[in-house]
PDB file of N, H, CA, C and O in Angstrom:
ATOM      1  N   MET A   1       8.358  -0.579  17.245  1.00  0.00           N
ATOM      2  CA  MET A   1       9.800  -0.940  16.341  1.00  0.00           C
ATOM      3  C   MET A   1       9.912  -2.385  15.946  1.00  0.00           C
ATOM      4  O   MET A   1      10.432  -3.108  16.796  1.00  0.00           O
ATOM      5  N   GLN A   2       9.365  -3.191  14.345  1.00  0.00           N
ATOM      6  H   GLN A   2       8.943  -2.603  13.654  1.00  0.00           H
ATOM      7  CA  GLN A   2       9.444  -4.108  13.805  1.00  0.00           C
ATOM      8  C   GLN A   2      11.052  -4.345  13.931  1.00  0.00           C
ATOM      9  O   GLN A   2      11.845  -3.407  13.999  1.00  0.00           O
ATOM     10  N   PRO A   3      11.510  -6.000  13.959  1.00  0.00           N
ATOM     11  CA  PRO A   3      12.685  -6.701  14.010  1.00  0.00           C
ATOM     12  C   PRO A   3      13.044  -6.590  12.603  1.00  0.00           C
ATOM     13  O   PRO A   3      12.138  -6.937  11.845  1.00  0.00           O
ATOM     14  N   GLY A   4      14.252  -6.152  11.984  1.00  0.00           N
ATOM     15  H   GLY A   4      14.987  -5.870  12.600  1.00  0.00           H
ATOM     16  CA  GLY A   4      15.173  -6.518  11.128  1.00  0.00           C
ATOM     17  C   GLY A   4      15.695  -7.645  10.174  1.00  0.00           C
ATOM     18  O   GLY A   4      16.255  -7.856   9.098  1.00  0.00           O
ATOM     19  N   SER A   5      15.278  -8.085  11.007  1.00  0.00           N
ATOM     20  H   SER A   5      14.823  -7.914  11.881  1.00  0.00           H
ATOM     21  CA  SER A   5      15.571  -9.974  10.753  1.00  0.00           C
ATOM     22  C   SER A   5      15.493 -10.717  12.118  1.00  0.00           C
ATOM     23  O   SER A   5      15.462 -10.413  13.310  1.00  0.00           O
ATOM     24  N   LEU A   6      15.472 -12.194  11.114  1.00  0.00           N
ATOM     25  H   LEU A   6      15.497 -12.441  10.145  1.00  0.00           H
ATOM     26  CA  LEU A   6      14.519 -13.304  12.217  1.00  0.00           C
ATOM     27  C   LEU A   6      15.243 -13.394  13.696  1.00  0.00           C
ATOM     28  O   LEU A   6      14.621 -13.682  14.719  1.00  0.00           O
ATOM     29  N   GLU A   7      16.824 -13.068  13.646  1.00  0.00           N
ATOM     30  H   GLU A   7      17.330 -12.835  12.816  1.00  0.00           H
ATOM     31  CA  GLU A   7      17.280 -13.156  14.863  1.00  0.00           C
ATOM     32  C   GLU A   7      16.821 -12.063  15.633  1.00  0.00           C
ATOM     33  O   GLU A   7      16.187 -12.580  16.553  1.00  0.00           O
ATOM     34  N   GLU A   8      16.786 -10.462  15.799  1.00  0.00           N
ATOM     35  H   GLU A   8      17.301 -10.042  15.052  1.00  0.00           H
ATOM     36  CA  GLU A   8      16.217  -9.851  16.545  1.00  0.00           C
ATOM     37  C   GLU A   8      14.691 -10.044  16.620  1.00  0.00           C
ATOM     38  O   GLU A   8      14.098  -9.673  17.633  1.00  0.00           O
ATOM     39  N   ALA A   9      14.111 -10.538  15.721  1.00  0.00           N
ATOM     40  H   ALA A   9      14.592 -10.840  14.898  1.00  0.00           H
ATOM     41  CA  ALA A   9      12.520 -10.897  15.992  1.00  0.00           C
ATOM     42  C   ALA A   9      12.873 -12.211  17.044  1.00  0.00           C
ATOM     43  O   ALA A   9      12.169 -12.324  18.048  1.00  0.00           O
ATOM     44  N   VAL A  10      13.559 -12.827  16.890  1.00  0.00           N
ATOM     45  H   VAL A  10      14.130 -12.736  16.075  1.00  0.00           H
ATOM     46  CA  VAL A  10      13.354 -13.887  18.273  1.00  0.00           C
ATOM     47  C   VAL A  10      14.466 -13.578  19.671  1.00  0.00           C
ATOM     48  O   VAL A  10      14.612 -14.253  20.690  1.00  0.00           O
ATOM     49  N   SER A  11      14.950 -12.665  19.373  1.00  0.00           N
ATOM     50  H   SER A  11      14.832 -12.117  18.545  1.00  0.00           H
ATOM     51  CA  SER A  11      15.196 -12.076  20.493  1.00  0.00           C
ATOM     52  C   SER A  11      14.404 -11.410  21.325  1.00  0.00           C
ATOM     53  O   SER A  11      14.288 -11.640  22.529  1.00  0.00           O
ATOM     54  N   ASN A  12      13.743 -10.422  20.585  1.00  0.00           N
ATOM     55  H   ASN A  12      13.837 -10.236  19.607  1.00  0.00           H
ATOM     56  CA  ASN A  12      12.735  -9.530  21.284  1.00  0.00           C
ATOM     57  C   ASN A  12      11.838 -10.490  21.778  1.00  0.00           C
ATOM     58  O   ASN A  12      11.176 -10.286  22.796  1.00  0.00           O
ATOM     59  N   PHE A  13      11.755 -11.828  20.929  1.00  0.00           N
ATOM     60  H   PHE A  13      12.293 -11.994  20.102  1.00  0.00           H
ATOM     61  CA  PHE A  13      10.425 -12.605  22.145  1.00  0.00           C
ATOM     62  C   PHE A  13      10.486 -13.006  22.871  1.00  0.00           C
ATOM     63  O   PHE A  13       9.681 -13.006  23.802  1.00  0.00           O
ATOM     64  N   ALA A  14      11.569 -13.584  22.768  1.00  0.00           N
ATOM     65  H   ALA A  14      12.223 -13.583  22.011  1.00  0.00           H
ATOM     66  CA  ALA A  14      12.472 -14.234  24.570  1.00  0.00           C
ATOM     67  C   ALA A  14      12.574 -13.574  25.083  1.00  0.00           C
ATOM     68  O   ALA A  14      12.514 -13.996  26.238  1.00  0.00           O
ATOM     69  N   SER A  15      12.809 -12.027  25.051  1.00  0.00           N
ATOM     70  H   SER A  15      12.858 -11.684  24.113  1.00  0.00           H
ATOM     71  CA  SER A  15      13.330 -11.039  26.554  1.00  0.00           C
ATOM     72  C   SER A  15      11.540 -10.244  26.378  1.00  0.00           C
ATOM     73  O   SER A  15      11.436  -9.076  26.752  1.00  0.00           O
ATOM     74  N   SER A  16      10.312 -10.941  25.832  1.00  0.00           N
ATOM     75  H   SER A  16      10.397 -11.890  25.528  1.00  0.00           H
ATOM     76  CA  SER A  16       9.537 -10.200  26.311  1.00  0.00           C
ATOM     77  C   SER A  16       8.359 -10.733  27.354  1.00  0.00           C
ATOM     78  O   SER A  16       7.831 -11.822  27.131  1.00  0.00           O
ATOM     79  N   ASP A  17       7.966  -9.943  28.489  1.00  0.00           N
ATOM     80  H   ASP A  17       8.395  -9.058  28.671  1.00  0.00           H
ATOM     81  CA  ASP A  17       7.322 -10.044  29.424  1.00  0.00           C
ATOM     82  C   ASP A  17       6.127 -10.649  28.796  1.00  0.00           C
ATOM     83  O   ASP A  17       5.685 -11.755  29.107  1.00  0.00           O
ATOM     84  N   LEU A  18       5.642  -9.891  27.922  1.00  0.00           N
ATOM     85  H   LEU A  18       6.001  -8.992  27.669  1.00  0.00           H
ATOM     86  CA  LEU A  18       4.307 -10.167  27.651  1.00  0.00           C
ATOM     87  C   LEU A  18       3.680 -11.613  26.833  1.00  0.00           C
ATOM     88  O   LEU A  18       2.516 -12.014  26.840  1.00  0.00           O
ATOM     89  N   ALA A  19       5.041 -12.304  26.051  1.00  0.00           N
ATOM     90  H   ALA A  19       5.986 -11.978  26.045  1.00  0.00           H
ATOM     91  CA  ALA A  19       4.833 -13.316  25.862  1.00  0.00           C
ATOM     92  C   ALA A  19       4.857 -14.551  26.278  1.00  0.00           C
ATOM     93  O   ALA A  19       4.428 -15.608  25.815  1.00  0.00           O
ATOM     94  N   ARG A  20       5.392 -14.275  27.168  1.00  0.00           N
ATOM     95  H   ARG A  20       5.741 -13.416  27.544  1.00  0.00           H
ATOM     96  CA  ARG A  20       6.078 -15.389  29.029  1.00  0.00           C
ATOM     97  C   ARG A  20       4.382 -14.891  29.921  1.00  0.00           C
ATOM     98  O   ARG A  20       3.910 -15.229  31.006  1.00  0.00           O
ATOM     99  N   SER A  21       4.210 -14.573  29.543  1.00  0.00           N
ATOM    100  H   SER A  21       4.593 -14.298  28.662  1.00  0.00           H
ATOM    101  CA  SER A  21       2.918 -14.001  30.870  1.00  0.00           C
ATOM    102  C   SER A  21       1.504 -14.793  29.473  1.00  0.00           C
ATOM    103  O   SER A  21       0.572 -15.342  30.061  1.00  0.00           O
ATOM    104  N   ALA A  22       1.395 -14.828  27.959  1.00  0.00           N
ATOM    105  H   ALA A  22       2.152 -14.382  27.482  1.00  0.00           H
ATOM    106  CA  ALA A  22       0.446 -14.835  27.758  1.00  0.00           C
ATOM    107  C   ALA A  22       0.786 -16.196  26.833  1.00  0.00           C
ATOM    108  O   ALA A  22      -0.032 -16.542  25.981  1.00  0.00           O
ATOM    109  N   PHE A  23       1.743 -16.779  26.990  1.00  0.00           N
ATOM    110  H   PHE A  23       2.408 -16.498  27.682  1.00  0.00           H
ATOM    111  CA  PHE A  23       2.031 -18.258  26.274  1.00  0.00           C
ATOM    112  C   PHE A  23       2.802 -18.940  27.335  1.00  0.00           C
ATOM    113  O   PHE A  23       2.909 -20.154  27.158  1.00  0.00           O
ATOM    114  N   GLY A  24       3.371 -18.455  28.405  1.00  0.00           N
ATOM    115  H   GLY A  24       3.283 -17.469  28.549  1.00  0.00           H
ATOM    116  CA  GLY A  24       4.118 -19.333  29.620  1.00  0.00           C
ATOM    117  C   GLY A  24       5.825 -19.356  29.282  1.00  0.00           C
ATOM    118  O   GLY A  24       6.482 -18.940  28.328  1.00  0.00           O
ATOM    119  N   ALA A  25       6.065 -19.824  30.133  1.00  0.00           N
ATOM    120  H   ALA A  25       5.531 -20.162  30.908  1.00  0.00           H
ATOM    121  CA  ALA A  25       8.122 -19.471  29.867  1.00  0.00           C
ATOM    122  C   ALA A  25       8.200 -20.627  29.000  1.00  0.00           C
ATOM    123  O   ALA A  25       8.639 -20.497  27.858  1.00  0.00           O
ATOM    124  N   ASP A  26       7.684 -22.121  29.590  1.00  0.00           N
ATOM    125  H   ASP A  26       7.327 -22.227  30.518  1.00  0.00           H
ATOM    126  CA  ASP A  26       8.317 -23.564  28.426  1.00  0.00           C
ATOM    127  C   ASP A  26       7.710 -23.219  26.886  1.00  0.00           C
ATOM    128  O   ASP A  26       8.176 -23.894  25.969  1.00  0.00           O
ATOM    129  N   VAL A  27       6.880 -22.389  26.622  1.00  0.00           N
ATOM    130  H   VAL A  27       6.502 -21.840  27.367  1.00  0.00           H
ATOM    131  CA  VAL A  27       6.295 -21.998  25.360  1.00  0.00           C
ATOM    132  C   VAL A  27       7.501 -21.537  24.760  1.00  0.00           C
ATOM    133  O   VAL A  27       8.197 -22.154  23.953  1.00  0.00           O
ATOM    134  N   VAL A  28       7.786 -19.791  25.472  1.00  0.00           N
ATOM    135  H   VAL A  28       7.221 -19.290  26.127  1.00  0.00           H
ATOM    136  CA  VAL A  28       8.578 -19.178  24.620  1.00  0.00           C
ATOM    137  C   VAL A  28      10.000 -19.688  24.941  1.00  0.00           C
ATOM    138  O   VAL A  28      10.839 -18.806  24.758  1.00  0.00           O
ATOM    139  N   GLU A  29      10.520 -20.892  25.380  1.00  0.00           N
ATOM    140  H   GLU A  29       9.839 -21.609  25.529  1.00  0.00           H
ATOM    141  CA  GLU A  29      12.064 -21.034  25.684  1.00  0.00           C
ATOM    142  C   GLU A  29      11.604 -22.197  24.404  1.00  0.00           C
ATOM    143  O   GLU A  29      12.579 -22.291  23.658  1.00  0.00           O
ATOM    144  N   HIS A  30      10.960 -22.705  24.128  1.00  0.00           N
ATOM    145  H   HIS A  30      10.168 -22.628  24.735  1.00  0.00           H
ATOM    146  CA  HIS A  30      10.640 -24.165  23.243  1.00  0.00           C
ATOM    147  C   HIS A  30      10.466 -22.860  21.596  1.00  0.00           C
ATOM    148  O   HIS A  30      11.522 -22.850  20.963  1.00  0.00           O
ATOM    149  N   TYR A  31      10.102 -22.549  21.393  1.00  0.00           N
ATOM    150  H   TYR A  31       9.244 -22.556  21.907  1.00  0.00           H
ATOM    151  CA  TYR A  31       9.814 -21.022  20.204  1.00  0.00           C
ATOM    152  C   TYR A  31      11.131 -20.897  19.840  1.00  0.00           C
ATOM    153  O   TYR A  31      11.675 -21.407  18.861  1.00  0.00           O
ATOM    154  N   THR A  32      11.828 -19.874  21.059  1.00  0.00           N
ATOM    155  H   THR A  32      11.386 -19.459  21.854  1.00  0.00           H
ATOM    156  CA  THR A  32      12.864 -19.057  20.694  1.00  0.00           C
ATOM    157  C   THR A  32      14.194 -20.651  20.815  1.00  0.00           C
ATOM    158  O   THR A  32      15.300 -20.474  20.305  1.00  0.00           O
ATOM    159  N   HIS A  33      13.988 -21.571  21.270  1.00  0.00           N
ATOM    160  H   HIS A  33      13.090 -21.715  21.685  1.00  0.00           H
ATOM    161  CA  HIS A  33      14.977 -22.403  20.328  1.00  0.00           C
ATOM    162  C   HIS A  33      14.585 -22.972  18.881  1.00  0.00           C
ATOM    163  O   HIS A  33      15.599 -23.296  18.264  1.00  0.00           O
ATOM    164  N   PHE A  34      13.695 -23.131  18.346  1.00  0.00           N
ATOM    165  H   PHE A  34      12.871 -22.868  18.847  1.00  0.00           H
ATOM    166  CA  PHE A  34      13.476 -23.688  17.401  1.00  0.00           C
ATOM    167  C   PHE A  34      13.556 -23.040  16.525  1.00  0.00           C
ATOM    168  O   PHE A  34      13.923 -23.687  15.544  1.00  0.00           O
ATOM    169  N   TYR A  35      13.344 -21.679  16.264  1.00  0.00           N
ATOM    170  H   TYR A  35      13.045 -21.154  17.062  1.00  0.00           H
ATOM    171  CA  TYR A  35      13.479 -20.139  15.404  1.00  0.00           C
ATOM    172  C   TYR A  35      15.381 -19.652  15.709  1.00  0.00           C
ATOM    173  O   TYR A  35      15.840 -18.930  14.824  1.00  0.00           O
ATOM    174  N   THR A  36      16.292 -20.003  16.783  1.00  0.00           N
ATOM    175  H   THR A  36      15.919 -20.590  17.502  1.00  0.00           H
ATOM    176  CA  THR A  36      16.976 -19.673  16.633  1.00  0.00           C
ATOM    177  C   THR A  36      18.195 -21.041  15.701  1.00  0.00           C
ATOM    178  O   THR A  36      19.262 -20.777  15.146  1.00  0.00           O
ATOM    179  N   SER A  37      17.465 -22.560  15.840  1.00  0.00           N
ATOM    180  H   SER A  37      16.599 -22.775  16.291  1.00  0.00           H
ATOM    181  CA  SER A  37      18.050 -23.265  15.149  1.00  0.00           C
ATOM    182  C   SER A  37      17.960 -22.615  13.123  1.00  0.00           C
ATOM    183  O   SER A  37      18.883 -22.676  12.311  1.00  0.00           O
ATOM    184  N   GLU A  38      16.444 -22.029  12.871  1.00  0.00           N
ATOM    185  H   GLU A  38      15.694 -21.979  13.530  1.00  0.00           H
ATOM    186  CA  GLU A  38      15.918 -22.317  12.313  1.00  0.00           C
ATOM    187  C   GLU A  38      16.826 -20.965  11.407  1.00  0.00           C
ATOM    188  O   GLU A  38      17.041 -21.063  10.199  1.00  0.00           O
ATOM    189  N   ALA A  39      17.231 -19.884  12.146  1.00  0.00           N
ATOM    190  H   ALA A  39      17.056 -19.804  13.127  1.00  0.00           H
ATOM    191  CA  ALA A  39      18.146 -19.092  11.737  1.00  0.00           C
ATOM    192  C   ALA A  39      19.309 -19.175  11.410  1.00  0.00           C
ATOM    193  O   ALA A  39      19.768 -18.620  10.412  1.00  0.00           O
ATOM    194  N   GLU A  40      20.140 -20.074  12.421  1.00  0.00           N
ATOM    195  H   GLU A  40      19.767 -20.525  13.232  1.00  0.00           H
ATOM    196  CA  GLU A  40      21.135 -20.299  11.764  1.00  0.00           C
ATOM    197  C   GLU A  40      20.767 -21.257  10.786  1.00  0.00           C
ATOM    198  O   GLU A  40      20.746 -20.503   9.814  1.00  0.00           O
ATOM    199  N   ALA A  41      20.515 -22.174  10.413  1.00  0.00           N
ATOM    200  H   ALA A  41      20.532 -22.787  11.203  1.00  0.00           H
ATOM    201  CA  ALA A  41      20.069 -23.251   9.181  1.00  0.00           C
ATOM    202  C   ALA A  41      20.285 -22.014   8.575  1.00  0.00           C
ATOM    203  O   ALA A  41      21.472 -21.841   8.296  1.00  0.00           O
ATOM    204  N   HIS A  42      19.324 -20.824   8.188  1.00  0.00           N
ATOM    205  H   HIS A  42      18.360 -20.964   8.414  1.00  0.00           H
ATOM    206  CA  HIS A  42      19.113 -20.526   6.988  1.00  0.00           C
ATOM    207  C   HIS A  42      20.411 -19.809   6.767  1.00  0.00           C
ATOM    208  O   HIS A  42      20.807 -19.618   5.618  1.00  0.00           O
ATOM    209  N   ARG A  43      21.228 -19.323   8.015  1.00  0.00           N
ATOM    210  H   ARG A  43      20.906 -19.479   8.949  1.00  0.00           H
ATOM    211  CA  ARG A  43      22.315 -18.348   7.602  1.00  0.00           C
ATOM    212  C   ARG A  43      23.668 -19.095   6.651  1.00  0.00           C
ATOM    213  O   ARG A  43      24.549 -18.637   5.923  1.00  0.00           O
ATOM    214  N   LYS A  44      23.280 -20.455   7.108  1.00  0.00           N
ATOM    215  H   LYS A  44      22.565 -20.827   7.700  1.00  0.00           H
ATOM    216  CA  LYS A  44      24.414 -21.380   6.620  1.00  0.00           C
ATOM    217  C   LYS A  44      24.243 -21.977   5.237  1.00  0.00           C
ATOM    218  O   LYS A  44      24.992 -22.696   4.575  1.00  0.00           O
ATOM    219  N   ALA A  45      22.890 -21.411   4.957  1.00  0.00           N
ATOM    220  H   ALA A  45      22.281 -20.827   5.494  1.00  0.00           H
ATOM    221  CA  ALA A  45      22.192 -22.590   3.552  1.00  0.00           C
ATOM    222  C   ALA A  45      23.211 -21.509   2.210  1.00  0.00           C
ATOM    223  O   ALA A  45      23.670 -20.371   2.116  1.00  0.00           O
ATOM    224  N   VAL A  46      23.134 -22.690   1.451  1.00  0.00           N
ATOM    225  H   VAL A  46      22.761 -23.615   1.527  1.00  0.00           H
ATOM    226  CA  VAL A  46      23.681 -21.751   0.021  1.00  0.00           C
ATOM    227  C   VAL A  46      23.075 -21.693  -1.087  1.00  0.00           C
ATOM    228  O   VAL A  46      22.934 -22.752  -1.699  1.00  0.00           O
ATOM    229  N   THR A  47      22.567 -20.500  -1.638  1.00  0.00           N
ATOM    230  H   THR A  47      22.682 -19.640  -1.141  1.00  0.00           H
ATOM    231  CA  THR A  47      21.608 -20.506  -2.711  1.00  0.00           C
ATOM    232  C   THR A  47      22.008 -20.654  -4.233  1.00  0.00           C
ATOM    233  O   THR A  47      23.146 -20.654  -4.701  1.00  0.00           O
ATOM    234  N   ASP A  48      20.982 -20.763  -4.794  1.00  0.00           N
ATOM    235  H   ASP A  48      20.057 -20.763  -4.414  1.00  0.00           H
ATOM    236  CA  ASP A  48      21.253 -21.131  -6.228  1.00  0.00           C
ATOM    237  C   ASP A  48      21.656 -19.941  -6.790  1.00  0.00           C
ATOM    238  O   ASP A  48      22.642 -19.913  -7.527  1.00  0.00           O
ATOM    239  N   TRP A  49      21.055 -19.017  -6.551  1.00  0.00           N
ATOM    240  H   TRP A  49      20.254 -19.040  -5.952  1.00  0.00           H
ATOM    241  CA  TRP A  49      22.206 -17.928  -6.784  1.00  0.00           C
ATOM    242  C   TRP A  49      23.552 -17.652  -6.394  1.00  0.00           C
ATOM    243  O   TRP A  49      24.292 -16.871  -6.992  1.00  0.00           O
ATOM    244  N   GLU A  50      23.818 -18.235  -5.492  1.00  0.00           N
ATOM    245  H   GLU A  50      23.217 -18.869  -5.006  1.00  0.00           H
ATOM    246  CA  GLU A  50      24.928 -18.475  -5.080  1.00  0.00           C
ATOM    247  C   GLU A  50      26.369 -19.199  -5.737  1.00  0.00           C
ATOM    248  O   GLU A  50      27.524 -18.850  -5.983  1.00  0.00           O
ATOM    249  N   ARG A  51      25.309 -20.730  -5.877  1.00  0.00           N
ATOM    250  H   ARG A  51      24.371 -21.013  -5.677  1.00  0.00           H
ATOM    251  CA  ARG A  51      26.178 -21.531  -6.530  1.00  0.00           C
ATOM    252  C   ARG A  51      26.569 -21.064  -8.285  1.00  0.00           C
ATOM    253  O   ARG A  51      27.599 -21.100  -8.958  1.00  0.00           O
ATOM    254  N   ASN A  52      25.099 -20.622  -8.552  1.00  0.00           N
ATOM    255  H   ASN A  52      24.262 -20.593  -8.005  1.00  0.00           H
ATOM    256  CA  ASN A  52      25.318 -19.949  -9.947  1.00  0.00           C
ATOM    257  C   ASN A  52      26.648 -19.069 -10.331  1.00  0.00           C
ATOM    258  O   ASN A  52      27.579 -19.438 -11.047  1.00  0.00           O
ATOM    259  N   ARG A  53      26.486 -17.768  -9.645  1.00  0.00           N
ATOM    260  H   ARG A  53      25.730 -17.468  -9.064  1.00  0.00           H
ATOM    261  CA  ARG A  53      27.212 -16.779  -9.339  1.00  0.00           C
ATOM    262  C   ARG A  53      28.727 -17.305  -8.962  1.00  0.00           C
ATOM    263  O   ARG A  53      29.386 -16.564  -9.691  1.00  0.00           O
ATOM    264  N   TYR A  54      29.526 -17.997  -8.383  1.00  0.00           N
ATOM    265  H   TYR A  54      28.990 -18.599  -7.791  1.00  0.00           H
ATOM    266  CA  TYR A  54      30.302 -18.241  -8.108  1.00  0.00           C
ATOM    267  C   TYR A  54      31.293 -19.598  -8.260  1.00  0.00           C
ATOM    268  O   TYR A  54      32.477 -19.792  -7.984  1.00  0.00           O
ATOM    269  N   PHE A  55      30.188 -20.476  -8.859  1.00  0.00           N
ATOM    270  H   PHE A  55      29.226 -20.319  -9.084  1.00  0.00           H
ATOM    271  CA  PHE A  55      30.657 -21.831  -9.128  1.00  0.00           C
ATOM    272  C   PHE A  55      32.103 -21.508  -9.800  1.00  0.00           C
ATOM    273  O   PHE A  55      33.188 -21.859  -9.337  1.00  0.00           O
ATOM    274  N   GLU A  56      31.913 -20.862 -10.837  1.00  0.00           N
ATOM    275  H   GLU A  56      31.032 -20.578 -11.214  1.00  0.00           H
ATOM    276  CA  GLU A  56      32.638 -20.788 -12.120  1.00  0.00           C
ATOM    277  C   GLU A  56      33.766 -20.179 -11.772  1.00  0.00           C
ATOM    278  O   GLU A  56      34.848 -20.287 -12.348  1.00  0.00           O
ATOM    279  N   ARG A  57      33.501 -19.484 -10.754  1.00  0.00           N
ATOM    280  H   ARG A  57      32.621 -19.397 -10.286  1.00  0.00           H
ATOM    281  CA  ARG A  57      34.595 -18.252 -10.593  1.00  0.00           C
ATOM    282  C   ARG A  57      35.805 -18.630  -9.144  1.00  0.00           C
ATOM    283  O   ARG A  57      36.899 -18.115  -8.914  1.00  0.00           O
ATOM    284  N   ILE A  58      34.992 -19.806  -8.316  1.00  0.00           N
ATOM    285  H   ILE A  58      34.103 -20.224  -8.504  1.00  0.00           H
ATOM    286  CA  ILE A  58      35.864 -20.213  -7.078  1.00  0.00           C
ATOM    287  C   ILE A  58      37.144 -21.371  -7.454  1.00  0.00           C
ATOM    288  O   ILE A  58      37.897 -21.769  -6.565  1.00  0.00           O
TER     289      ILE A  58
END
């Protein structure tokens, strides 16, 4: 089953025994931390569409 979001994909990767055996725990932890940070930054970003749509309304 495909993940529905980056957060779900990161969670799946972090808990994957296959990823840990193929890449090692250190690599899995590194990429899990990196993409968790990326997902958080993306979630906090304000898009141009939001600026254009809501700037005059708020």
